C-alpha positions, 0 to 999 in steps of 0.5 A: 865630779870623780877624783879621777877628773879632779886630778886630771884638770890639776895636771891640765891646768898645772901644765897649761900654768908652766907653760905660760911660766916657761915662756914669759922670762923667754920673753923677758930675756929678749925685751931685755936683750933689745935695743929696738923700739918697735921690738919693745912695743911688741914684747910688752904686748905680748908679755902682758897677753901671756901673764894675763892668759896664763894666771887663771890657769895658775888659780885653776890648779890651785883650786883643783889642788885644794879639791884634791886635797879636801877629797883625801882629808885631813888625816891624809894632809898630816901624814904625807909629808911629801905633800907638805914640801910640794905645797911649799914649792907650789907657794914659791912658785905663785911668789914667782908668778906674782914677782912676773907681774912686777917685772911685767910693769917694770917693761911697760914703764921702761924701768928695766934695769937688769940684763937678759943674764938674769932673765935666763937665770930667772927662766930655770926656776920654774923647771927645778920646781917642776921636776920637784913636785912631780917627783913629790907627786909621784914617787911620794917620799916619807921625808919625816 
C-alpha cells in the first residue's frame, strides 16, 4: 500500500474518532442534566453504542499512524521533535478515550456524581488536542 493511502486512512480514521469523542461528552452533559428516567435509559444506549462504535476508529488511527512512522524510519522519528509532542497528545487522548469507558460505566450503573458543567469542560479537551495535533503535523515546528 502506498504511503499516501496510509496517510489518507490515518486522517480518515482520526476524523471519525474525533467526531465520536466530540459527541460522547455532549451526551454525558444531557445525561447529567436530565432528571427523567426514560431519557437516562435512552442516553445510556446512545452513549454505549457511540463509544463502542468509535473505539475501532481510535485503534485504526494508531495503526496507520504507527505504519507511517515505520515507513519513515527511526532517524526521522528521532529528529522530528514535533512528532514527540504529537505522540504525547495522542497518548493523552487515548487516556481520555479510555476514561470515557469509566464515565460510561458510572452512568450505566447510575453512579454519576458530576454536574453537566464538568462534562461541558470535559468536552472541550479534545478540541485543543485536535488543534495542536493538526498544527504540529502540518507546520512541523522544530521544538528542541
